[in-house]
C-alpha positions in Angstrom: -0.2 0.1 0.2 1.5 3.5 -1.0 0.1 7.1 -1.3 -0.2 7.8 -5.3 -1.5 10.4 -7.4 -3.8 9.5 -10.4 -1.0 11.0 -12.8 1.3 8.6 -11.0 -1.0 5.8 -11.5 -1.3 6.4 -15.1 2.1 6.6 -15.6 2.8 3.4 -13.9 0.2 1.7 -16.1 1.9 2.7 -19.3 5.3 1.5 -17.7 4.2 -1.7 -16.9 2.1 -2.3 -20.0 5.3 -1.6 -22.1 7.5 -4.0 -20.0 4.9 -6.8 -20.5 4.3 -6.5 -24.2 6.7 -5.4 -26.9 4.0 -4.6 -29.1 2.7 -1.6 -27.1 3.6 1.8 -28.2 3.2 5.2 -26.6 3.1 8.1 -28.8 1.6 11.8 -29.3 2.2 15.4 -28.8 5.2 16.1 -26.6 4.9 12.5 -24.9 8.7 12.0 -25.3 11.3 13.8 -24.0 9.1 16.3 -21.9 6.9 13.6 -20.7 3.6 15.2 -21.8 1.8 18.3 -20.6 0.7 16.8 -17.3 3.9 14.6 -17.0 1.7 11.2 -17.4 4.5 9.8 -20.0 7.2 11.1 -17.7 10.6 8.8 -18.2 9.1 6.3 -20.5 11.1 7.6 -23.4 14.5 7.2 -21.4 13.3 3.7 -20.3 12.0 2.3 -23.5 13.8 4.5 -26.2 12.5 6.6 -28.8 10.9 3.8 -30.9 8.4 3.0 -28.1 7.5 6.2 -26.7 8.1 9.0 -29.3 6.6 12.5 -30.3 4.7 13.5 -33.2 4.0 16.3 -35.3 1.0 18.6 -34.0 -1.5 16.9 -36.1 -4.4 14.7 -34.5 -5.9 13.3 -37.4 -2.5 12.1 -38.5 -1.8 10.5 -35.1 -5.1 8.5 -34.8 -4.6 7.9 -38.5 -1.0 6.4 -37.8 -2.2 4.4 -34.7 -5.0 2.6 -37.0 -2.4 1.4 -39.3 -0.1 0.2 -36.6 -2.8 -1.3 -34.7 -4.0 -3.4 -38.3 -0.2 -4.5 -38.3 -0.4 -5.9 -34.9 0.9 -3.3 -32.6 -1.1 -1.9 -29.7 -0.5 1.9 -29.9 -1.5 4.2 -27.0 -1.9 7.8 -28.1 -2.4 11.0 -26.2 -4.6 13.7 -27.4 -3.0 16.8 -25.6 -6.4 18.0 -24.4 -9.9 17.2 -24.8 -11.0 19.9 -27.5 -7.5 19.2 -29.3 -9.1 15.7 -30.2 -11.8 17.1 -32.5 -9.3 17.3 -35.6 -9.0 13.4 -35.4 -12.7 12.9 -35.1 -13.3 11.9 -38.5 -10.5 9.1 -38.1 -12.3 8.1 -34.9 -15.9 7.9 -36.2 -15.1 6.7 -39.6 -12.4 4.5 -39.1 -11.5 3.5 -35.5 -15.2 2.8 -34.6 -16.0 1.0 -37.7 -13.1 -1.2 -38.6 -14.3 -4.3 -36.9 -17.7 -4.3 -38.3 -16.5 -3.4 -41.9 -14.3 -6.2 -41.9 -17.0 -8.6 -40.6 -15.1 -9.1 -37.6 -11.7 -10.2 -39.1 -9.8 -7.2 -38.3 -9.6 -5.6 -34.7 -8.2 -2.6 -33.5 -6.5 -3.0 -30.4 -5.7 0.7 -29.7 -6.5 3.2 -26.8 -6.6 7.2 -27.2 -6.2 8.8 -24.0 -7.7 12.3 -23.7 -7.3 14.6 -20.7 -10.7 15.9 -20.1 -13.4 18.2 -18.1 -12.8 21.2 -16.2 -11.7 22.2 -12.8 -8.3 23.3 -13.7 -9.1 27.2 -14.8 -8.2 26.6 -18.6 -9.8 28.3 -21.3 -12.3 26.7 -23.4 -9.9 24.8 -25.9 -8.3 23.2 -22.5 -11.2 22.3 -20.9 -14.4 20.4 -22.5 -16.5 17.3 -21.6 -16.5 15.7 -24.8 -17.8 12.0 -23.8 -21.0 12.0 -25.5 -19.6 12.4 -28.9 -17.7 9.1 -28.0 -20.2 7.2 -26.2 -22.9 8.1 -29.0 -20.3 6.3 -31.9 -20.6 2.4 -32.0 -17.7 0.3 -32.1 -15.9 2.3 -29.2 -15.6 1.6 -25.5 -15.5 5.1 -23.2 -13.8 4.8 -19.9 -13.2 7.5 -17.3 -11.7 6.7 -13.7 -12.2 8.6 -10.5 -9.6 7.2 -8.7 -5.9 6.1 -8.7 -6.4 2.6 -8.6 -9.1 2.4 -11.0 -6.9 4.7 -13.4 -4.0 1.9 -13.0 -6.2 -0.9 -13.8 -8.9 0.6 -16.3 -5.8 1.6 -18.4 -4.3 -1.8 -18.1 -7.4 -3.4 -19.3 -8.0 -1.0 -22.0 -4.5 -1.7 -23.5 -5.3 -5.3 -23.1 -8.7 -5.0 -25.0 -9.1 -6.3 -28.4 -11.3 -3.3 -29.5 -10.5 0.6 -29.7 -11.1 2.3 -26.4 -11.4 6.2 -25.4 -9.9 6.7 -22.2 -11.2 9.9 -20.7 -8.7 11.2 -18.0 -10.5 13.7 -15.4 -7.7 16.6 -15.5 -8.6 17.9 -12.1 -8.0 14.6 -10.5 -4.4 14.0 -11.9 -3.2 15.4 -8.6 -5.7 13.7 -6.3 -3.8 11.5 -4.0 -4.9 8.2 -2.2 -3.4 5.1 -0.3 -3.6 2.3 -3.2 -2.3 -1.1 -3.9 -1.6 -1.4 -7.7 0.4 -4.8 -7.4 -2.4 -7.0 -5.9 -5.5 -6.4 -7.9 -8.9 -5.4 -6.2 -10.5 -3.2 -8.8 -13.8 -4.4 -10.3 -13.7 -5.8 -13.7 -13.8 -3.7 -16.8 -17.2 -2.6 -17.7 -18.5 -3.1 -14.1 -19.6 0.0 -12.1 -18.8 0.0 -8.4 -20.9 1.3 -5.4 -18.5 3.8 -3.5 -20.8 4.8 -0.6 -23.7 2.6 0.5 -27.1 4.4 1.2 -31.0 3.9 1.2 -32.9 7.2 0.7 -31.6 8.1 -3.0 -28.8 7.0 -5.6 -26.2 9.4 -6.9 -24.9 8.0 -10.2 -21.6 10.0 -11.5 -18.3 9.2 -13.4 -14.9 10.5 -13.7 -14.8 14.2 -12.3 -17.9 14.0 -10.8 -17.8 11.2 -8.4 -15.7 13.1 -5.7 -18.2 15.7 -5.9 -21.2 13.1 -5.3 -19.4 11.7 -2.4 -19.0 15.1 -0.8 -22.7 15.7 -1.4 -23.5 12.1 0.1 -21.5 13.4 2.9 -23.2 16.7 3.4 -26.6 15.2 3.0 -25.7 12.5 6.2 -25.5 15.4 8.3 -29.2 16.0 7.7 -30.3 12.5 7.9 -30.4 11.6 4.6 -28.5 8.5 3.3 -27.4 8.6 -0.4 -25.6 5.7 -2.2 -22.8 6.8 -4.7 -22.6 4.5 -8.0 -19.2 5.3 -9.9 -19.8 4.0 -13.4 -16.0 3.7 -14.3 -17.0 2.6 -18.0 -19.6 4.8 -20.0 -19.3 2.1 -22.6 -20.0 -0.9 -21.8 -22.6 0.5 -19.4 -23.5 -1.4 -16.3 -27.2 -1.6 -16.0 -27.3 -4.5 -13.6 -25.3 -2.4 -10.9 -27.1 1.1 -11.5 -30.5 -0.6 -11.3 -30.0 -2.5 -8.5 -28.9 0.6 -6.4 -32.2 2.7 -7.7 -34.5 -0.4 -7.0 -33.0 -0.2 -3.5 -33.4 3.4 -2.7 -36.2 4.6 -5.1 -34.7 7.6 -6.0 -32.0 8.9 -8.7 -30.0 11.6 -9.3 -27.4 11.6 -12.3 -24.3 14.0 -12.5 -22.1 14.8 -15.5 -19.8 18.1 -15.9 -20.9 18.3 -19.5 -23.9 20.3 -20.9 -27.3 18.6 -20.0 -29.0 18.5 -23.5 -28.5 15.1 -25.0 -25.7 14.1 -22.6 -24.8 10.7 -21.2 -26.8 11.7 -18.1 -29.6 11.8 -20.1 -29.3 8.4 -21.5 -28.9 7.1 -18.2 -31.8 9.0 -16.7 -33.9 7.3 -19.4 -32.6 3.8 -19.0 -33.2 4.0 -15.1 -36.8 5.2 -15.9 -37.4 2.2 -18.2 -35.8 -0.4 -15.9 -36.8 0.9 -12.5 -40.0 2.6 -13.1 -42.1 0.9 -10.5 -39.5 1.2 -7.8 -39.2 4.9 -8.3 -40.7 7.4 -5.7 -39.8 10.6 -7.8 -38.5 11.4 -11.2 -35.1 11.0 -12.2 -33.1 14.3 -12.0 -30.0 15.3 -13.6 -27.3 17.8 -12.3 -25.2 18.9 -15.2 -23.1 22.0 -16.6 -24.8 24.4 -18.5 -26.1 24.4 -22.1 -23.2 26.9 -23.3 -19.5 26.7 -24.5 -17.2 26.1 -21.8 -16.9 29.3 -20.1 -13.8 31.6 -19.0 -12.0 30.5 -15.8 -13.4 32.9 -13.4 -16.9 31.5 -14.3 -16.1 27.9 -14.1 -17.3 27.4 -10.6 -20.8 28.5 -11.5 -20.8 26.3 -14.6 -19.6 23.1 -13.0 -21.8 20.9 -10.9 -20.9 21.4 -7.3 -22.2 20.0 -3.9 -24.8 22.7 -3.7 -26.3 21.9 -6.8 -26.4 18.2 -6.1 -28.0 19.1 -2.6 -30.5 21.1 -4.3 -31.4 18.2 -6.4 -31.8 16.0 -3.5 -34.2 18.5 -2.2 -36.6 18.5 -5.0 -36.7 14.7 -4.5 -38.5 15.8 -1.5 -36.1 13.8 1.2 -37.3 15.4 4.4 -34.5 14.0 6.6 -36.7 11.4 7.9 -36.1 8.4 5.3 -37.6 5.8 7.5 -41.3 7.6 6.9 -41.3 6.9 3.1 -39.5 3.5 3.1 -41.8 2.0 5.6 -44.6 3.5 3.1 -43.3 2.0 0.1 -42.5 -1.4 2.1 -46.1 -1.7 3.5 -47.5 -0.9 -0.2 
């Protein structure tokens, strides 16, 4: 057990993957000698050489196109998009080729590749350096979409993504890079790839979150507990594949659900989650499924970031809308007796 940041966990995952498989390659803008803007690839070129961890030109479409060819040739490329919005020039490659090649070849050709994208806000960046683009990728059939919220998950989900036979969009919450926790990445305790986990047990409502919103959900649940309200927190870990079973079991137990995301609310991942919960848990719900999201605007300037990002107060406002009165036993007894 050691204290580790998410950035260190990601670096360790890349290092261990390079050691375990000579077909793994790491490349992108400034990932070589510099070690990446966020230093996630620090020291990899020094240890493994420029043939296995190397810099590319500033051309995101070319970076992903190169990775496609390498994956077709038997390599396992791991590429870094320097910031979330910088990945948009590569979206044609991702949507037209990365996501479709297995289907296009009727399963004869897979693309075992990972596209790492630092995403979301919380660092005071301007609009091209902070964005929440997960819905674009989740809406693209053929892609798996992953976002860790803990250092342990960052390590194991990245190792799983690199070993996966299909393309994975690995979205790294920038503001959690420097979050630190005691973790053991030697003996695996993390849940399997594609499985959500319950981060906090509760009985009065479920908070569903992923990536950067998981710590917000946990803080909100802690604050609600001071008012006598017990909230369960579910961390999705992977947006695609989506773990319907874990989410539905939690909501059926608590009877209420709030979904969190940093991205704008309209047509977002939270909307899909709310729809799935409504379809699968309708007869267990005591209130409508609510969403707490960013506003439907382009990402704001740094001084307005705190107002745009979902925070504890906005989550607690949603809890109030669910009419939790601080006496959960009242309505639970009513439900159990009905």
